[in-house]
C-alpha positions as a printed Julia matrix, in Angstrom:
387×3 Matrix{Float64}:
 49.8   -111.64  33.6
 47.91  -110.44  30.45
 45.77  -112.95  28.96
 47.17  -114.69  25.14
 47.41  -117.42  23.14
 50.24  -119.71  22.94
 51.18  -120.88  19.32
 48.76  -123.89  20.06
 46.09  -121.85  20.09
 46.55  -118.45  18.36
 42.9   -118.75  17.13
 40.94  -117.34  19.85
 37.92  -119.39  18.2
 39.58  -122.2   19.15
 40.01  -124.22  21.9
 43.09  -123.28  24.69
 46.27  -125.3   23.84
 47.0   -127.0   26.39
 50.24  -124.64  27.79
 47.9   -121.83  27.94
 44.86  -123.39  30.05
 47.13  -123.97  32.58
 49.06  -121.01  32.31
 45.74  -119.44  33.12
 45.0   -121.71  35.77
 46.05  -119.51  38.42
 44.92  -116.27  36.33
 45.28  -112.68  38.91
 41.71  -111.73  39.88
 42.02  -108.0   38.05
 42.12  -110.49  34.62
 39.06  -112.25  35.35
 36.45  -110.23  33.64
 39.04  -110.67  30.42
 38.75  -113.75  31.05
 35.02  -113.78  30.99
 34.7   -111.78  28.04
 36.59  -114.48  26.24
 34.87  -117.64  27.18
 31.12  -115.28  26.4
 32.47  -114.83  22.72
 33.29  -118.52  22.37
 29.13  -119.34  23.81
 27.63  -117.31  21.62
 29.86  -118.18  18.29
 28.75  -121.64  19.09
 25.63  -121.62  21.37
 24.08  -118.06  20.84
 21.58  -116.41  22.98
 19.83  -119.6   24.06
 20.3   -121.08  27.12
 18.8   -124.57  27.88
 18.03  -127.03  30.53
 16.08  -130.29  30.99
 13.18  -130.48  32.51
 13.52  -134.06  35.01
 12.05  -135.69  37.17
 15.44  -137.02  40.06
 14.89  -141.0   41.19
 17.78  -141.88  43.56
 17.36  -145.58  43.29
 19.25  -146.51  46.28
 20.95  -144.11  47.99
 23.51  -147.22  49.67
 26.75  -146.69  48.6
 30.3   -148.47  49.16
 32.51  -144.92  48.95
 32.49  -142.54  51.66
 33.61  -139.59  50.68
 34.0   -136.77  52.95
 31.58  -134.11  51.2
 28.57  -136.53  50.46
 25.91  -136.52  52.21
 23.77  -138.78  50.23
 25.3   -142.08  50.5
 23.98  -144.83  53.28
 25.23  -148.27  54.66
 22.38  -151.02  55.54
 20.83  -149.72  58.88
 21.37  -146.09  58.34
 19.18  -143.66  59.21
 17.71  -141.99  56.12
 18.45  -145.52  54.36
 16.31  -145.63  51.0
 15.59  -148.28  47.97
 12.81  -147.23  46.21
 10.18  -149.83  45.42
  9.06  -151.02  41.51
  5.95  -148.55  43.17
  7.55  -145.56  43.99
  9.07  -145.66  40.85
  6.64  -145.67  38.52
  4.06  -143.01  40.56
  7.57  -141.16  40.34
  7.52  -141.25  36.61
  3.97  -140.36  36.11
  3.52  -137.5   38.39
  6.8   -136.16  36.5
  5.04  -136.77  33.0
  1.63  -134.9   34.67
  4.07  -132.2   35.51
  5.94  -132.29  31.95
  9.08  -133.64  32.8
 10.8   -135.19  29.72
 13.58  -136.38  31.35
 14.28  -139.54  34.08
 17.25  -139.3   35.82
 18.35  -142.43  37.74
 21.19  -141.42  40.54
 22.1   -144.25  42.98
 25.14  -144.91  45.04
 28.5   -147.03  44.25
 28.32  -151.15  44.21
 25.62  -151.12  46.63
 25.49  -155.4   45.64
 28.41  -155.98  47.87
 25.26  -156.09  50.8
 23.15  -159.22  50.91
 19.91  -157.74  52.65
 20.02  -155.44  49.41
 20.02  -158.01  47.08
 17.74  -160.03  48.29
 15.46  -156.86  48.44
 16.07  -156.34  44.44
 15.27  -160.46  43.97
 12.23  -160.15  46.37
 11.03  -157.57  43.38
 12.12  -160.14  40.25
 15.84  -158.46  39.47
 18.92  -160.08  40.24
 20.96  -156.75  41.04
 21.51  -153.06  40.28
 21.47  -153.31  36.62
 18.48  -155.78  35.66
 16.58  -153.6   38.22
 17.77  -150.11  36.2
 16.69  -151.69  32.97
 13.36  -152.32  34.43
 13.24  -148.3   35.56
 14.74  -147.44  32.47
 11.44  -149.06  30.43
  9.28  -147.95  33.08
  9.97  -144.52  32.37
  9.77  -145.32  28.61
  6.38  -146.61  28.91
  5.59  -143.4   30.95
  6.89  -141.21  27.96
  9.96  -139.94  30.05
 14.01  -140.37  28.71
 16.36  -142.23  30.74
 19.51  -140.85  31.39
 21.75  -142.95  34.51
 24.26  -142.33  36.63
 25.24  -145.07  38.71
 28.39  -144.45  39.52
 31.2   -146.72  37.55
 29.65  -149.67  35.37
 31.54  -152.02  33.88
 30.95  -152.51  29.85
 29.08  -154.96  30.22
 26.52  -153.24  32.36
 26.84  -150.32  29.86
 25.8   -152.34  26.97
 22.84  -153.72  29.07
 21.36  -150.18  29.67
 22.29  -148.54  26.34
 19.18  -150.16  24.58
 17.05  -148.37  27.21
 18.76  -145.04  28.35
 19.3   -141.62  25.77
 22.52  -140.85  27.68
 24.51  -142.22  30.95
 27.05  -140.39  33.25
 29.67  -139.69  35.56
 31.42  -136.94  37.18
 34.77  -137.29  36.5
 35.02  -134.72  39.44
 39.01  -134.44  39.43
 42.22  -136.7   38.25
 44.01  -135.54  41.2
 45.74  -138.47  42.67
 46.42  -136.32  45.76
 42.78  -136.25  46.96
 42.74  -140.04  47.62
 45.41  -140.11  50.18
 45.42  -140.81  53.62
 43.45  -137.42  54.48
 41.75  -136.59  51.51
 38.06  -136.39  50.34
 38.4   -139.18  48.06
 40.57  -142.01  51.01
 37.84  -143.59  51.49
 36.2   -144.03  47.81
 37.72  -146.58  45.73
 35.71  -145.61  42.8
 36.57  -142.27  43.08
 40.53  -143.28  42.08
 41.03  -140.8   38.7
 41.36  -144.15  36.52
 39.19  -145.91  37.09
 36.74  -143.37  36.44
 38.6   -142.29  33.12
 38.59  -146.04  32.33
 34.57  -146.18  32.42
 34.22  -142.84  30.56
 36.28  -144.28  27.74
 34.51  -147.34  27.9
 31.35  -145.59  27.08
 32.94  -143.91  24.06
 33.66  -146.8   22.58
 30.24  -148.39  23.0
 29.06  -145.16  21.33
 27.04  -143.81  24.61
 26.16  -139.91  24.74
 28.16  -139.18  27.73
 27.76  -136.25  30.54
 31.05  -135.47  32.65
 31.91  -132.93  35.0
 34.51  -131.0   37.4
 34.24  -130.55  41.41
 35.14  -127.77  43.2
 36.17  -126.84  46.55
 37.22  -130.32  47.57
 40.73  -129.92  48.16
 41.83  -129.69  43.96
 43.93  -126.54  43.41
 43.08  -124.45  40.4
 45.74  -126.14  38.29
 44.37  -129.9   38.97
 40.83  -128.81  38.11
 42.49  -127.17  34.81
 43.73  -130.68  34.08
 40.41  -132.68  34.92
 38.6   -130.38  31.94
 41.87  -131.18  29.74
 41.89  -135.02  30.56
 37.63  -134.77  29.51
 38.83  -132.91  26.56
 41.09  -136.02  25.38
 38.85  -138.67  26.45
 36.26  -136.73  24.29
 38.69  -136.72  20.72
 39.18  -140.14  21.05
 35.4   -140.85  20.81
 33.43  -137.81  20.33
 31.08  -139.03  23.18
 31.13  -136.01  25.76
 27.63  -134.23  25.22
 27.97  -132.14  28.16
 30.45  -131.21  31.26
 28.62  -129.97  34.38
 31.04  -127.29  36.39
 29.4   -128.22  39.78
 30.37  -126.67  43.13
 30.74  -128.23  46.68
 28.0   -126.94  49.15
 29.03  -128.16  52.16
 26.6   -130.39  53.66
 25.55  -131.42  57.67
 26.85  -134.41  59.17
 29.48  -135.3   56.68
 33.6   -134.6   57.51
 33.64  -131.24  55.51
 30.13  -130.14  56.62
 32.75  -126.82  58.18
 34.9   -126.93  54.99
 34.89  -123.13  52.51
 32.18  -123.83  49.89
 34.07  -121.76  46.7
 33.4   -118.35  46.23
 32.05  -116.88  43.39
 35.55  -115.58  41.16
 36.59  -119.29  41.25
 33.02  -120.88  39.68
 33.23  -118.34  37.3
 36.65  -118.97  36.2
 36.14  -123.07  35.89
 32.76  -122.02  33.86
 35.44  -119.94  31.68
 38.11  -122.68  31.26
 35.35  -125.24  30.66
 34.13  -123.05  27.85
 37.37  -122.1   26.82
 39.31  -125.68  26.84
 36.31  -127.84  25.39
 35.41  -127.88  21.61
 32.48  -125.69  21.09
 30.05  -128.77  21.02
 30.6   -129.79  24.41
 27.83  -127.87  26.25
 29.03  -125.98  29.55
 26.44  -126.22  32.65
 26.61  -125.58  36.12
 23.64  -126.53  38.68
 21.62  -123.28  39.53
 20.52  -124.05  42.93
 24.15  -124.53  43.83
 24.58  -121.15  42.53
 21.23  -118.78  43.87
 21.42  -115.61  42.37
 24.36  -115.73  39.75
 22.43  -116.77  36.87
 23.56  -113.01  35.16
 27.13  -113.7   36.4
 27.53  -116.86  35.06
 25.99  -116.69  31.52
 28.65  -113.75  31.53
 31.35  -116.52  31.88
 30.46  -118.7   28.84
 27.24  -120.68  30.37
 24.98  -122.76  28.08
 22.92  -124.62  30.06
 21.69  -124.95  33.82
 21.63  -129.16  33.44
 18.09  -130.85  35.0
 16.1   -128.7   36.92
 13.19  -130.24  38.28
  9.5   -129.32  38.9
  8.88  -132.03  41.38
 11.53  -133.65  43.04
 14.76  -131.96  45.18
 18.13  -132.24  44.5
 18.65  -135.27  46.5
 22.7   -134.62  46.58
 21.7   -131.6   47.68
 18.85  -131.34  49.37
 19.34  -128.33  50.97
 19.6   -126.3   48.01
 16.13  -126.6   46.06
 15.42  -125.97  42.46
 14.79  -122.43  40.92
 11.09  -122.38  40.19
 10.84  -122.26  36.56
  9.18  -119.02  35.93
 12.02  -117.12  38.35
 14.92  -118.73  36.04
 13.26  -117.87  33.34
 13.03  -114.16  34.09
 16.52  -114.04  35.11
 17.82  -115.51  32.01
 15.71  -113.14  30.06
 16.94  -109.67  32.07
 20.84  -111.54  30.8
 19.22  -111.61  27.14
 19.02  -114.6   27.17
 16.53  -117.0   26.05
 15.67  -120.13  28.61
 14.32  -123.49  26.71
 13.32  -127.04  27.67
 15.75  -129.8   25.88
 16.23  -133.3   25.31
 18.34  -135.13  27.62
 20.17  -136.22  25.49
 21.34  -133.24  22.8
 20.32  -133.48  18.87
 23.79  -134.68  17.41
 23.23  -137.95  18.93
 19.66  -138.59  18.08
 20.74  -140.15  15.66
 20.73  -144.68  15.14
 24.96  -143.92  15.02
 24.29  -143.54  18.69
 20.96  -144.44  20.03
 19.35  -147.4   19.85
 16.35  -148.19  17.11
 14.11  -148.89  19.93
 14.48  -145.27  21.71
 13.83  -142.77  18.09
 10.42  -143.36  18.39
 10.54  -141.63  21.89
 12.93  -139.13  21.47
 10.71  -138.22  18.82
  7.6   -138.17  21.49
  9.68  -136.27  23.78
 10.7   -133.39  21.22
  7.22  -133.07  20.42
  6.44  -132.42  24.22
  8.87  -129.96  23.87
  7.03  -126.86  22.34
  4.73  -126.91  25.35
  4.79  -123.1   26.85
  7.7   -123.15  29.68
  4.67  -122.37  32.2
  3.25  -125.69  31.69
  6.06  -127.32  33.07
  6.42  -125.12  36.05
  5.03  -126.1   39.32
């Protein structure tokens, strides 16, 4: 099959029309280099030769989660081995270490709906916080006090929850993951995860837009979805962005098998699948939406990802592991910088909120000072932020 444009997307500099995107879902492997060249041209036109990352500290506020995704090695229930909830002292110590290491982003990532467990609620109340959202609000304020910009991915949040967090977060996030209802059926990886129902995640993403919250979404590869379903997920993200203009970046994240999970022996996506998904993200999404892939989940693939149209590597931490994928360490920043340079690009740190969202139309007035101060710190040499 040749890569040709349909009437809706005859301009090759414009995002793909839906029909052409779906037609390219099952592209023969021999055609992948042509698709990569097309995606690369789109990226070059929109983002040039600068590739970015966000220097972050990863704060897993709690790994308690009511969902049971078959691929997740992060979540726990009360009493499980490895259960944790960070104390206020641990949060502050981590933030101070992060500031000293040159981080600008404080990523708060946690399981869904832990408030359903009384033991957890009692613990929060012993620290003076009524529920998870109140604790998140306090943690974000602590991050701002230490000179870091909070970005929160707390799973499903209500409109009211997001309204509470918006004044103290420069961005919020929720991976859409997949629009496939099939994955939620019995035997599917999302069957035991009520918060992974596509309608629920689409609803929160839309609500974030109505609140004018800069937002991160994403697609998850390799959990049983088809290539067509991946494209449908990207098209849905584009549709949601068209409604409110709030989706600043989309993560193309590949499944990596974790131990002691139902999918521990499941095959991981091969490199051509990841590259195809990156290409499709770049060609489907508007130019101003950043496309990223985690470098720790794709070791040795820096040049290939850049050749597929990638413009960002997401958050990279010099001091904390990837608690979601603990077996896959972040690359040292000097090494990533070297690999990017060898591919003909320049690696630069960025804020966890993109410049076009830094106006008061998107960010609360109280965030303007911290954003300006964090931007000033990004001029430090890259080596100063490396371990």
